[in-house]
C-alpha positions as CSV (number, residue, x, y, z in Angstrom):
1,M,-1.1,10.3,10.0
2,T,-3.4,11.4,7.1
3,T,-3.4,11.5,3.5
4,D,-5.0,13.4,0.7
5,L,-6.4,10.3,-1.2
6,D,-9.9,10.8,-2.4
7,A,-10.2,6.9,-2.1
8,E,-13.6,6.8,-3.6
9,A,-12.3,8.4,-6.7
10,Y,-9.6,6.2,-6.8
11,A,-11.6,3.1,-6.1
12,K,-14.1,4.1,-9.0
13,A,-11.0,4.8,-11.3
14,A,-9.1,1.8,-10.6
15,A,-12.2,-0.5,-11.0
16,A,-12.8,1.1,-14.3
17,A,-9.3,0.7,-15.5
18,C,-9.3,-3.0,-14.5
19,G,-12.7,-3.4,-16.1
20,L,-14.2,-4.7,-12.8
21,P,-17.8,-4.0,-11.6
22,L,-17.8,-1.9,-8.5
23,D,-21.3,-2.1,-6.8
24,P,-22.0,1.2,-5.4
25,R,-23.1,-0.6,-2.0
26,H,-19.3,-1.7,-1.8
27,L,-17.8,1.7,-2.6
28,P,-17.6,2.8,1.5
29,G,-15.9,-0.4,2.4
30,V,-13.5,-0.3,-0.5
31,A,-12.7,3.4,0.5
32,F,-12.5,2.7,4.0
33,N,-9.8,-0.3,3.2
34,L,-7.9,2.0,0.8
35,K,-7.6,4.8,3.2
36,L,-6.4,2.5,5.8
37,A,-3.7,0.8,3.5
38,A,-2.3,4.3,2.9
39,R,-2.2,5.2,6.3
40,M,-0.1,1.9,7.0
41,A,2.1,2.8,3.9
42,A,2.7,6.1,5.3
43,L,3.8,4.5,8.6
44,V,6.2,2.1,6.5
45,E,7.7,4.9,4.4
46,G,8.3,7.1,7.5
47,M,10.6,4.7,8.8
48,A,14.4,5.2,8.5
49,I,16.3,2.3,7.4
50,T,19.8,1.3,6.9
51,P,21.2,-0.5,3.9
52,A,21.4,-3.4,6.0
53,E,17.7,-3.6,6.6
54,E,16.7,-2.9,2.9
55,A,15.3,-5.5,0.9
56,A,18.1,-7.9,-0.9
57,P,17.7,-8.6,-4.7
58,V,18.4,-12.3,-3.8
59,F,17.6,-14.1,-0.7
60,V,20.4,-16.8,0.4
61,A,19.3,-18.6,3.5
62,G,21.6,-18.7,6.1
63,R,24.0,-16.0,4.8
64,E,24.9,-13.0,7.6
65,P,23.0,-9.6,6.8
66,P,25.5,-6.9,5.5
67,K,26.7,-4.5,8.0
């Protein structure tokens, strides 16, 4: 799976928006991790789930999941 994410541009913009310094030497590693995270997110988003598998607004231990 691939994405059209410009990871370096995103990293620079996000760092600037948060007021975080981003050393240019770290940019390749940050971009690599953003691309990896985007690939993982695409896998999760591509999974078909049923209502029983969706996140619940409240967790109650021991309760049976909905069917």
